[in-house]
Steps between C-alpha positions, in 0.01 A plus 500: 500500500606836359265797533434717197654843477266803496536534119424128459191537721384798296543310173320199643214722617481655154505159329213376715310822432549461125384140515191602699415758237512229232269263691125557462359663814283197577811277505731717713428326830564164337823631346622630837410175675683299234803727522501474880490119484780487244716729713413309818605177332832659401550615859448144617409576862132479598574666836676793334214536251252522790716765668518703180123470444445642849749779429328587171166530682633778720426866430270444204276794424197491276485763227291804588208386283484162677484632857 
């Protein structure tokens, strides 16, 4: 599987951000869960999905107002 280039990653990040802005705030978690499942299905490897979930959990910081 080919990794995205930095510009492709930036555009993907921006596309997800734009989509999030179009989704009502109350539906954003559902949108992200649905997107994650669609992407996981495309990846086709449950083990790799679990590894990436663990990786995504690393180094998360709550915004200042949520600490």
